[in-house]
TORFI-497202 format. One line per field, with one value per atom (N, C-alpha, C): residue number from 0; residue in one letter; atom name; y, x, z. Coordinates in Angstrom, 1 decimal. Layout:
! residues N
num: c(NUM,...)
residu: c(a,...)
atome: c(CA,...)
north: c(Y,...)
east: c(X,...)
up: c(Z,...)
! end
This chain:
! residues 179
num: c(0,0,0,1,1,1,2,2,2,3,3,3,4,4,4,5,5,5,6,6,6,7,7,7,8,8,8,9,9,9,10,10,10,11,11,11,12,12,12,13,13,13,14,14,14,15,15,15,16,16,16,17,17,17,18,18,18,19,19,19,20,20,20,21,21,21,22,22,22,23,23,23,24,24,24,25,25,25,26,26,26,27,27,27,28,28,28,29,29,29,30,30,30,31,31,31,32,32,32,33,33,33,34,34,34,35,35,35,36,36,36,37,37,37,38,38,38,39,39,39,40,40,40,41,41,41,42,42,42,43,43,43,44,44,44,45,45,45,46,46,46,47,47,47,48,48,48,49,49,49,50,50,50,51,51,51,52,52,52,53,53,53,54,54,54,55,55,55,56,56,56,57,57,57,58,58,58,59,59,59,60,60,60,61,61,61,62,62,62,63,63,63,64,64,64,65,65,65,66,66,66,67,67,67,68,68,68,69,69,69,70,70,70,71,71,71,72,72,72,73,73,73,74,74,74,75,75,75,76,76,76,77,77,77,78,78,78,79,79,79,80,80,80,81,81,81,82,82,82,83,83,83,84,84,84,85,85,85,86,86,86,87,87,87,88,88,88,89,89,89,90,90,90,91,91,91,92,92,92,93,93,93,94,94,94,95,95,95,96,96,96,97,97,97,98,98,98,99,99,99,100,100,100,101,101,101,102,102,102,103,103,103,104,104,104,105,105,105,106,106,106,107,107,107,108,108,108,109,109,109,110,110,110,111,111,111,112,112,112,113,113,113,114,114,114,115,115,115,116,116,116,117,117,117,118,118,118,119,119,119,120,120,120,121,121,121,122,122,122,123,123,123,124,124,124,125,125,125,126,126,126,127,127,127,128,128,128,129,129,129,130,130,130,131,131,131,132,132,132,133,133,133,134,134,134,135,135,135,136,136,136,137,137,137,138,138,138,139,139,139,140,140,140,141,141,141,142,142,142,143,143,143,144,144,144,145,145,145,146,146,146,147,147,147,148,148,148,149,149,149,150,150,150,151,151,151,152,152,152,153,153,153,154,154,154,155,155,155,156,156,156,157,157,157,158,158,158,159,159,159,160,160,160,161,161,161,162,162,162,163,163,163,164,164,164,165,165,165,166,166,166,167,167,167,168,168,168,169,169,169,170,170,170,171,171,171,172,172,172,173,173,173,174,174,174,175,175,175,176,176,176,177,177,177,178,178,178)
residu: c(m,m,m,q,q,q,t,t,t,y,y,y,n,n,n,m,m,m,e,e,e,k,k,k,l,l,l,s,s,s,q,q,q,s,s,s,k,k,k,i,i,i,g,g,g,k,k,k,r,r,r,s,s,s,k,k,k,s,s,s,k,k,k,g,g,g,n,n,n,r,r,r,y,y,y,e,e,e,r,r,r,r,r,r,v,v,v,v,v,v,k,k,k,l,l,l,l,l,l,h,h,h,e,e,e,f,f,f,t,t,t,d,d,d,i,i,i,n,n,n,f,f,f,r,r,r,r,r,r,v,v,v,p,p,p,a,a,a,s,s,s,g,g,g,g,g,g,f,f,f,n,n,n,k,k,k,t,t,t,g,g,g,g,g,g,m,m,m,v,v,v,v,v,v,n,n,n,e,e,e,a,a,a,a,a,a,f,f,f,s,s,s,g,g,g,d,d,d,v,v,v,i,i,i,c,c,c,d,d,d,s,s,s,d,d,d,k,k,k,f,f,f,l,l,l,y,y,y,s,s,s,i,i,i,e,e,e,a,a,a,k,k,k,n,n,n,r,r,r,k,k,k,s,s,s,i,i,i,s,s,s,l,l,l,p,p,p,a,a,a,i,i,i,l,l,l,k,k,k,n,n,n,p,p,p,t,t,t,n,n,n,t,t,t,e,e,e,f,f,f,i,i,i,k,k,k,c,c,c,w,w,w,e,e,e,q,q,q,c,c,c,t,t,t,a,a,a,d,d,d,a,a,a,c,c,c,q,q,q,i,i,i,n,n,n,l,l,l,k,k,k,p,p,p,m,m,m,m,m,m,f,f,f,f,f,f,k,k,k,p,p,p,n,n,n,n,n,n,s,s,s,a,a,a,d,d,d,w,w,w,i,i,i,c,c,c,l,l,l,k,k,k,e,e,e,h,h,h,d,d,d,s,s,s,i,i,i,y,y,y,s,s,s,d,d,d,f,f,f,n,n,n,f,f,f,q,q,q,h,h,h,m,m,m,v,v,v,i,i,i,k,k,k,l,l,l,q,q,q,p,p,p,e,e,e,f,f,f,d,d,d,n,n,n,i,i,i,v,v,v,l,l,l,v,v,v,d,d,d,w,w,w,s,s,s,i,i,i,f,f,f,k,k,k,a,a,a,n,n,n,i,i,i,n,n,n,s,s,s,d,d,d,k,k,k,l,l,l,f,f,f,n,n,n,e,e,e)
atome: c(N,CA,C,N,CA,C,N,CA,C,N,CA,C,N,CA,C,N,CA,C,N,CA,C,N,CA,C,N,CA,C,N,CA,C,N,CA,C,N,CA,C,N,CA,C,N,CA,C,N,CA,C,N,CA,C,N,CA,C,N,CA,C,N,CA,C,N,CA,C,N,CA,C,N,CA,C,N,CA,C,N,CA,C,N,CA,C,N,CA,C,N,CA,C,N,CA,C,N,CA,C,N,CA,C,N,CA,C,N,CA,C,N,CA,C,N,CA,C,N,CA,C,N,CA,C,N,CA,C,N,CA,C,N,CA,C,N,CA,C,N,CA,C,N,CA,C,N,CA,C,N,CA,C,N,CA,C,N,CA,C,N,CA,C,N,CA,C,N,CA,C,N,CA,C,N,CA,C,N,CA,C,N,CA,C,N,CA,C,N,CA,C,N,CA,C,N,CA,C,N,CA,C,N,CA,C,N,CA,C,N,CA,C,N,CA,C,N,CA,C,N,CA,C,N,CA,C,N,CA,C,N,CA,C,N,CA,C,N,CA,C,N,CA,C,N,CA,C,N,CA,C,N,CA,C,N,CA,C,N,CA,C,N,CA,C,N,CA,C,N,CA,C,N,CA,C,N,CA,C,N,CA,C,N,CA,C,N,CA,C,N,CA,C,N,CA,C,N,CA,C,N,CA,C,N,CA,C,N,CA,C,N,CA,C,N,CA,C,N,CA,C,N,CA,C,N,CA,C,N,CA,C,N,CA,C,N,CA,C,N,CA,C,N,CA,C,N,CA,C,N,CA,C,N,CA,C,N,CA,C,N,CA,C,N,CA,C,N,CA,C,N,CA,C,N,CA,C,N,CA,C,N,CA,C,N,CA,C,N,CA,C,N,CA,C,N,CA,C,N,CA,C,N,CA,C,N,CA,C,N,CA,C,N,CA,C,N,CA,C,N,CA,C,N,CA,C,N,CA,C,N,CA,C,N,CA,C,N,CA,C,N,CA,C,N,CA,C,N,CA,C,N,CA,C,N,CA,C,N,CA,C,N,CA,C,N,CA,C,N,CA,C,N,CA,C,N,CA,C,N,CA,C,N,CA,C,N,CA,C,N,CA,C,N,CA,C,N,CA,C,N,CA,C,N,CA,C,N,CA,C,N,CA,C,N,CA,C,N,CA,C,N,CA,C,N,CA,C,N,CA,C,N,CA,C,N,CA,C,N,CA,C,N,CA,C,N,CA,C,N,CA,C,N,CA,C,N,CA,C,N,CA,C,N,CA,C,N,CA,C,N,CA,C,N,CA,C,N,CA,C,N,CA,C,N,CA,C,N,CA,C,N,CA,C,N,CA,C,N,CA,C,N,CA,C,N,CA,C,N,CA,C,N,CA,C,N,CA,C,N,CA,C,N,CA,C)
north: c(-112.7,-111.8,-111.0,-110.9,-110.3,-108.8,-108.0,-106.5,-106.1,-105.0,-104.5,-103.1,-102.7,-101.3,-100.7,-99.9,-99.4,-98.4,-97.6,-96.7,-97.4,-98.5,-99.3,-100.0,-100.5,-101.1,-100.0,-98.8,-97.8,-97.4,-97.2,-96.9,-98.0,-99.2,-100.4,-100.3,-100.0,-99.9,-98.7,-97.6,-96.4,-96.7,-97.4,-97.8,-98.7,-99.7,-100.6,-99.9,-99.0,-98.2,-97.3,-96.7,-95.8,-96.6,-97.8,-98.7,-99.1,-99.5,-99.9,-98.8,-97.6,-96.4,-96.2,-96.3,-96.2,-97.2,-98.5,-99.6,-99.4,-98.9,-98.7,-97.6,-96.5,-95.5,-96.0,-96.8,-97.3,-98.1,-98.9,-99.7,-98.7,-97.6,-96.7,-96.0,-95.7,-95.1,-96.1,-97.4,-98.4,-98.4,-98.4,-98.4,-97.1,-95.9,-94.7,-94.7,-95.2,-95.2,-96.3,-97.4,-98.4,-97.9,-97.3,-96.7,-95.6,-94.8,-93.7,-94.2,-95.3,-95.7,-97.0,-97.8,-99.1,-100.1,-99.7,-100.5,-101.0,-102.2,-102.7,-102.0,-101.6,-101.1,-102.0,-101.9,-102.7,-102.0,-102.4,-101.9,-102.6,-101.9,-102.5,-103.7,-104.6,-105.7,-105.3,-104.3,-103.9,-103.5,-103.0,-102.6,-103.8,-105.0,-106.2,-106.5,-105.7,-105.8,-106.5,-107.0,-107.5,-108.8,-109.0,-110.2,-111.3,-112.2,-113.3,-114.4,-114.4,-115.6,-115.4,-114.2,-114.0,-112.6,-112.2,-110.9,-110.8,-109.6,-109.3,-109.6,-110.2,-110.4,-109.1,-108.6,-107.3,-107.4,-106.7,-106.7,-106.1,-106.8,-106.2,-104.9,-104.6,-103.3,-102.2,-102.5,-101.4,-101.0,-101.6,-101.2,-99.9,-99.0,-97.6,-97.1,-96.3,-95.7,-96.7,-96.3,-97.2,-98.0,-97.5,-98.1,-98.2,-99.4,-99.6,-100.0,-99.8,-100.1,-101.3,-102.1,-103.3,-102.9,-101.7,-101.3,-100.6,-101.1,-100.5,-99.1,-98.7,-97.4,-96.3,-96.6,-95.7,-94.8,-93.5,-92.5,-92.1,-92.6,-92.0,-93.1,-92.6,-93.3,-92.7,-93.5,-93.1,-93.3,-92.2,-92.3,-92.0,-92.6,-92.4,-92.1,-90.9,-90.5,-90.0,-90.6,-90.3,-89.9,-88.6,-88.2,-86.9,-86.8,-85.6,-84.4,-84.7,-83.6,-83.1,-83.7,-83.2,-82.6,-81.3,-80.6,-79.4,-79.0,-77.8,-76.6,-76.3,-75.1,-75.2,-76.4,-76.5,-76.2,-76.8,-76.6,-75.1,-74.4,-73.0,-72.1,-72.5,-71.6,-71.7,-72.8,-73.0,-74.1,-73.9,-75.0,-75.6,-74.9,-75.4,-76.2,-76.3,-76.9,-77.7,-78.7,-79.4,-80.9,-81.7,-83.2,-83.4,-82.6,-82.7,-82.7,-81.9,-81.8,-83.1,-83.6,-84.9,-86.0,-86.0,-87.0,-86.7,-85.5,-85.1,-85.4,-85.2,-85.6,-87.1,-87.9,-89.3,-89.7,-89.1,-89.3,-89.0,-87.9,-87.5,-88.4,-88.7,-89.6,-91.0,-91.5,-92.8,-92.8,-91.7,-91.6,-91.5,-90.7,-90.5,-91.8,-92.6,-93.9,-94.8,-94.7,-95.6,-94.8,-93.5,-92.6,-92.4,-92.2,-91.9,-90.5,-90.0,-88.7,-89.0,-88.0,-88.2,-87.8,-88.5,-88.1,-88.6,-87.7,-88.1,-87.8,-88.9,-88.8,-88.5,-87.6,-87.3,-87.0,-87.4,-87.2,-86.8,-85.4,-85.0,-85.6,-85.9,-86.5,-85.8,-86.6,-86.1,-85.1,-85.3,-84.4,-85.2,-84.4,-85.0,-85.6,-86.4,-86.9,-85.8,-85.6,-84.6,-85.3,-84.7,-85.2,-84.0,-84.3,-83.4,-83.8,-82.9,-83.1,-82.0,-82.2,-81.1,-80.1,-78.8,-77.8,-78.0,-78.5,-78.7,-80.0,-80.8,-82.0,-81.6,-82.3,-82.0,-82.0,-82.8,-82.9,-81.6,-80.8,-79.6,-78.6,-78.7,-77.7,-77.8,-79.0,-79.2,-78.7,-78.1,-77.7,-76.4,-76.4,-75.3,-75.3,-75.7,-75.8,-75.5,-75.5,-75.0,-75.9,-75.3,-76.0,-74.9,-75.4,-74.5,-74.8,-73.7,-73.9,-73.4,-74.2,-73.9,-73.8,-72.6,-72.4,-73.0,-73.9,-74.5,-73.9,-74.5,-74.1,-74.2,-73.4,-73.3,-74.7,-75.6,-76.9,-77.8,-77.3,-78.1,-77.3,-78.1,-77.4,-77.0,-76.0,-75.7,-76.9,-77.0,-78.2,-77.7,-78.6,-78.3,-79.2,-78.7,-79.4,-79.4,-80.5,-80.6,-81.6,-81.2,-82.1,-83.2,-84.4,-85.6,-85.6,-85.2,-85.2,-84.2,-83.1,-82.1,-82.6,-83.2,-83.8,-84.8,-85.8,-86.9,-86.4,-85.3,-84.8,-84.0,-83.6,-82.7,-83.2,-84.3,-84.9,-86.2,-86.4,-87.7,-88.7,-89.8,-90.8,-91.3,-91.2,-91.6,-90.8,-89.5,-88.6,-89.2,-90.2,-90.8,-91.8,-92.1,-93.2,-92.7,-93.4,-93.2,-93.7,-93.1,-93.5,-94.9)
east: c(-78.8,-78.6,-77.3,-76.5,-75.2,-75.3,-74.7,-74.7,-73.3,-73.3,-72.1,-71.9,-70.7,-70.3,-70.2,-71.2,-71.2,-70.0,-69.7,-68.5,-67.2,-67.0,-65.8,-65.8,-66.9,-67.0,-66.7,-67.2,-67.0,-65.5,-64.9,-63.5,-62.6,-63.0,-62.3,-62.4,-63.5,-63.7,-62.9,-62.9,-62.2,-60.7,-60.2,-58.8,-58.4,-59.3,-58.9,-58.9,-59.9,-59.9,-58.7,-58.3,-57.1,-55.9,-55.7,-54.6,-54.6,-55.7,-55.8,-55.4,-55.9,-55.6,-54.0,-53.4,-52.0,-51.2,-51.7,-51.1,-51.2,-52.3,-52.5,-51.5,-51.4,-50.5,-49.0,-48.6,-47.3,-47.0,-48.0,-47.9,-47.8,-48.5,-48.5,-47.1,-46.5,-45.1,-44.1,-44.3,-43.4,-43.5,-44.7,-44.9,-44.3,-44.5,-44.0,-42.5,-41.8,-40.4,-39.8,-40.5,-40.0,-40.1,-41.2,-41.4,-40.4,-40.0,-39.1,-37.6,-37.3,-35.9,-35.6,-36.6,-36.5,-35.7,-35.8,-35.2,-36.4,-36.2,-37.3,-37.3,-38.5,-38.8,-39.8,-39.9,-40.9,-41.3,-42.5,-42.9,-42.0,-41.8,-41.0,-41.8,-41.1,-41.8,-42.9,-42.6,-43.6,-44.9,-44.8,-46.0,-46.7,-46.1,-46.8,-46.5,-45.7,-45.5,-44.2,-43.4,-42.1,-42.3,-41.5,-41.6,-40.8,-41.4,-40.7,-40.3,-40.8,-40.5,-39.4,-38.8,-37.7,-37.3,-36.4,-35.9,-34.6,-34.1,-32.9,-32.9,-31.9,-31.8,-31.3,-32.0,-31.8,-31.5,-30.5,-30.2,-31.4,-32.0,-33.1,-32.9,-31.7,-31.3,-31.5,-31.5,-31.6,-33.0,-34.0,-35.4,-35.7,-36.1,-36.4,-37.5,-38.4,-39.4,-40.5,-41.2,-42.3,-41.9,-41.0,-40.6,-39.1,-38.6,-37.1,-36.8,-35.6,-35.1,-34.2,-34.3,-33.4,-32.0,-31.7,-30.3,-29.8,-28.6,-28.0,-27.4,-27.4,-26.9,-28.0,-29.2,-30.3,-30.0,-30.1,-29.7,-30.8,-32.0,-33.1,-33.8,-34.3,-35.3,-36.7,-37.6,-38.9,-40.0,-40.8,-42.0,-43.1,-44.3,-45.4,-46.7,-47.2,-48.3,-49.5,-50.6,-51.8,-52.9,-52.9,-53.8,-54.5,-55.7,-56.5,-55.9,-55.3,-54.8,-53.5,-52.9,-51.6,-52.0,-52.4,-52.9,-52.0,-51.8,-51.0,-51.5,-52.8,-53.3,-52.9,-53.0,-52.6,-51.1,-50.3,-48.9,-48.5,-49.1,-48.8,-49.4,-50.5,-51.1,-50.3,-49.8,-49.0,-48.0,-46.9,-46.0,-45.3,-45.3,-44.6,-45.5,-46.8,-47.7,-48.8,-48.4,-49.4,-49.0,-49.9,-49.7,-48.5,-48.3,-47.2,-45.9,-45.7,-44.5,-44.2,-45.3,-45.1,-44.6,-45.1,-44.7,-43.3,-43.0,-41.6,-40.6,-40.9,-40.0,-39.8,-40.8,-40.7,-39.8,-40.0,-39.2,-37.7,-37.4,-36.0,-35.4,-36.1,-35.6,-35.2,-36.1,-35.9,-34.6,-34.5,-33.4,-32.1,-32.1,-30.9,-30.4,-31.3,-31.0,-30.1,-30.3,-29.6,-28.7,-28.5,-27.6,-28.0,-29.3,-29.8,-30.4,-30.8,-31.5,-33.0,-33.7,-35.2,-35.9,-36.9,-37.7,-39.1,-40.1,-41.4,-42.4,-43.1,-44.1,-45.4,-46.2,-47.5,-48.5,-49.8,-50.9,-52.1,-52.3,-53.6,-54.7,-55.8,-57.0,-57.3,-57.6,-58.0,-57.0,-55.7,-54.7,-53.6,-52.7,-51.5,-50.5,-49.6,-48.5,-47.5,-47.0,-45.9,-44.8,-43.6,-42.5,-41.9,-41.3,-40.6,-39.2,-38.3,-36.8,-36.3,-35.1,-34.4,-33.9,-33.9,-33.4,-31.9,-31.2,-29.8,-29.4,-30.4,-30.1,-29.4,-28.3,-27.6,-28.4,-29.5,-30.3,-31.1,-31.3,-32.0,-31.3,-30.0,-29.3,-29.7,-30.3,-30.8,-32.2,-32.8,-34.2,-34.3,-34.4,-34.6,-36.0,-37.0,-38.3,-39.2,-40.5,-41.5,-41.4,-41.2,-41.2,-41.4,-41.7,-41.9,-40.8,-40.3,-39.4,-40.1,-40.2,-40.9,-39.9,-40.0,-39.1,-39.8,-39.1,-39.7,-39.1,-39.3,-38.7,-37.2,-36.5,-35.0,-34.3,-34.9,-34.2,-34.3,-35.1,-35.2,-34.6,-34.0,-33.6,-34.9,-34.7,-35.9,-36.2,-37.4,-37.8,-38.3,-38.2,-38.7,-39.8,-40.9,-42.1,-42.1,-42.3,-42.3,-43.4,-44.2,-45.2,-44.4,-44.8,-44.0,-43.9,-44.9,-44.9,-43.8,-43.7,-42.7,-41.3,-41.2,-39.9,-39.4,-40.2,-39.7,-39.5,-40.1,-39.9,-38.6,-38.1,-36.9,-35.7,-35.7,-34.6,-34.2,-33.0,-32.5,-32.5,-33.2,-33.3,-32.0,-30.9,-29.6,-29.2,-29.7,-29.4,-29.8,-30.7,-31.2,-30.3,-29.2,-28.3,-26.9,-26.1,-24.7,-24.1,-23.0,-22.4,-21.8)
up: c(-51.3,-52.4,-52.2,-53.2,-53.2,-53.4,-52.6,-52.9,-53.4,-54.2,-54.8,-54.4,-54.2,-54.0,-55.3,-55.8,-57.1,-57.3,-56.3,-56.4,-56.7,-55.9,-56.1,-57.5,-58.0,-59.3,-60.4,-60.2,-61.2,-61.2,-60.0,-60.0,-60.6,-60.4,-61.0,-62.5,-63.1,-64.5,-65.1,-64.4,-64.8,-64.8,-63.8,-63.7,-64.8,-65.1,-66.2,-67.6,-67.8,-69.0,-69.2,-68.0,-68.1,-68.4,-67.8,-68.0,-69.5,-70.0,-71.4,-72.3,-72.0,-72.8,-72.8,-71.6,-71.5,-72.3,-72.2,-72.9,-74.4,-74.9,-76.3,-76.8,-76.0,-76.4,-76.4,-75.4,-75.4,-76.7,-77.1,-78.3,-79.5,-79.5,-80.6,-80.7,-79.5,-79.5,-80.0,-79.7,-80.2,-81.7,-82.3,-83.7,-84.4,-83.8,-84.3,-84.4,-83.3,-83.3,-84.2,-84.3,-85.3,-86.7,-87.1,-88.4,-88.7,-87.7,-87.9,-88.0,-87.2,-87.1,-87.8,-88.1,-88.6,-87.6,-86.4,-85.3,-84.4,-83.8,-82.9,-81.6,-81.1,-79.8,-79.2,-77.9,-77.2,-75.8,-75.3,-74.0,-73.0,-71.9,-70.8,-70.1,-69.5,-68.9,-67.9,-67.1,-66.1,-66.8,-68.0,-68.8,-69.3,-69.2,-69.7,-71.2,-71.8,-73.3,-73.7,-72.7,-73.1,-73.8,-74.9,-75.7,-75.0,-74.4,-73.6,-74.5,-75.8,-76.6,-77.6,-77.6,-78.6,-78.6,-79.5,-79.6,-78.8,-78.7,-78.1,-76.6,-76.0,-74.6,-74.0,-73.0,-72.5,-71.0,-70.5,-69.1,-68.3,-67.3,-66.7,-66.0,-65.6,-64.9,-65.9,-67.2,-68.2,-68.5,-67.9,-68.2,-67.5,-68.3,-67.8,-68.7,-68.1,-68.9,-69.3,-70.4,-70.8,-72.1,-72.8,-74.1,-74.1,-74.6,-74.7,-76.1,-76.5,-77.8,-77.8,-78.9,-79.0,-79.2,-79.6,-79.9,-78.6,-78.2,-77.0,-77.3,-78.6,-79.0,-78.9,-78.6,-78.5,-77.3,-77.4,-76.4,-75.4,-75.5,-74.8,-73.9,-72.8,-72.0,-72.4,-72.8,-73.3,-72.3,-72.1,-71.4,-72.4,-72.2,-73.1,-72.3,-72.4,-71.6,-72.5,-72.3,-73.0,-72.0,-71.6,-70.6,-70.9,-70.6,-70.9,-70.1,-68.9,-68.1,-68.6,-69.6,-70.2,-71.5,-71.4,-72.6,-72.8,-74.0,-74.3,-73.6,-73.6,-72.8,-71.4,-70.7,-69.3,-69.1,-70.0,-70.0,-70.1,-71.1,-71.4,-70.3,-69.7,-68.7,-67.4,-67.0,-65.8,-65.9,-66.6,-66.9,-65.7,-64.5,-63.4,-62.4,-62.7,-61.7,-62.5,-63.2,-63.9,-63.8,-64.3,-64.4,-65.3,-66.3,-67.2,-66.5,-65.5,-64.7,-64.0,-63.4,-62.7,-63.6,-64.8,-65.8,-66.3,-66.5,-66.9,-65.8,-64.6,-63.5,-63.5,-63.7,-63.8,-64.9,-66.1,-67.3,-67.0,-66.5,-66.2,-65.2,-64.1,-63.1,-63.6,-64.4,-65.0,-65.9,-66.7,-67.7,-66.9,-65.8,-65.0,-64.4,-64.0,-63.4,-64.3,-65.6,-66.5,-67.5,-67.1,-67.9,-69.3,-69.5,-70.9,-70.8,-72.0,-72.1,-72.0,-71.4,-71.3,-72.6,-73.0,-74.1,-73.7,-73.7,-73.3,-74.5,-74.9,-75.9,-75.1,-75.6,-74.9,-76.0,-75.7,-76.6,-75.8,-75.8,-75.1,-75.9,-75.2,-75.9,-77.2,-78.2,-79.5,-80.1,-79.9,-80.4,-81.1,-81.6,-82.3,-81.2,-81.6,-80.8,-80.7,-79.5,-79.2,-78.5,-78.6,-77.7,-77.0,-75.9,-75.0,-74.8,-74.9,-74.7,-73.8,-73.3,-72.6,-73.7,-73.3,-74.3,-74.6,-73.6,-73.7,-74.4,-74.8,-75.6,-76.9,-77.2,-78.4,-79.7,-79.7,-80.9,-81.1,-80.0,-80.1,-81.0,-81.1,-82.0,-83.4,-83.8,-85.2,-85.4,-84.4,-84.5,-85.2,-86.5,-87.4,-87.9,-87.0,-87.4,-86.1,-86.4,-85.3,-84.1,-82.9,-81.6,-80.6,-79.3,-78.2,-77.2,-76.5,-75.4,-74.2,-73.2,-71.9,-70.8,-70.1,-68.9,-67.7,-67.0,-65.8,-64.6,-63.5,-62.2,-62.3,-61.5,-61.6,-61.5,-60.8,-60.7,-62.0,-62.9,-64.2,-65.3,-66.3,-67.6,-68.3,-69.2,-70.0,-70.9,-71.3,-72.1,-73.5,-74.5,-75.8,-76.1,-76.6,-77.1,-78.6,-79.2,-80.7,-81.1,-82.1,-82.7,-83.3,-83.1,-83.6,-85.1,-85.8,-87.3,-87.8,-87.1,-87.5,-87.1,-85.9,-85.5,-86.5,-86.8,-87.7,-89.1,-89.6,-90.9,-91.0,-89.8,-89.8,-89.2,-88.5,-87.8,-88.4,-88.7,-89.1,-88.0,-88.2,-87.1,-86.5,-87.3,-86.7,-85.6,-85.4,-84.3,-83.0,-83.0,-81.7,-81.2,-81.9,-81.6,-81.5,-80.6,-80.6,-81.9,-82.4,-83.6,-83.5)
! end
C-alpha cells in the first residue's frame, strides 16, 4: 500500500495553481498591451510562453521581466503580478514593507539590466488592473488624470500607481515607444 504525504501534495497543488494564475495574468497583460498599442507582445521564454514557431527573432540577452514586445522601440521592461498580497490597502498602509516592494525591486532590477524603464502591471484578487511606474518617468509628465504617488524608502524613486483603464484612456500609446 502506497502512502502519500498530504502536506506535500497540498503544497504542490497550491504551487501549480499559483503558477497557472501567474501565467494567466501574463497572457492577460500581453492582450491588454496588444489591444492598446496594436503591436505584438509575448511572455518571456522562461515563462513558457515564447512563440518558438514564428514571430520576431529576439536576442536572448534582451529577455527581461514577464512580457516582452516585438518592437525594439518599446521603452519598458514589464512585470506582471497577480497576487492577493499585492493589494492597494497593503501598499497604502505600509508602502515600504510589502510584497509589492519585492515585486517592484525585481521589476526595476530587470529593467536596469537591459537599460529599459520599469513598468509593473498588478492585479489584486478581484480587482482592476493597475500599473506602476517611476515618478520621474517622462510619461508621468502627461498624467493630468487620477493617480497615486507613493513615497518609498530613500533608495527608491517615488512611484506612480494608475488604474490601467484610466491610463489607457489618457495616454497615447506612442508614448511607450522611442520615436
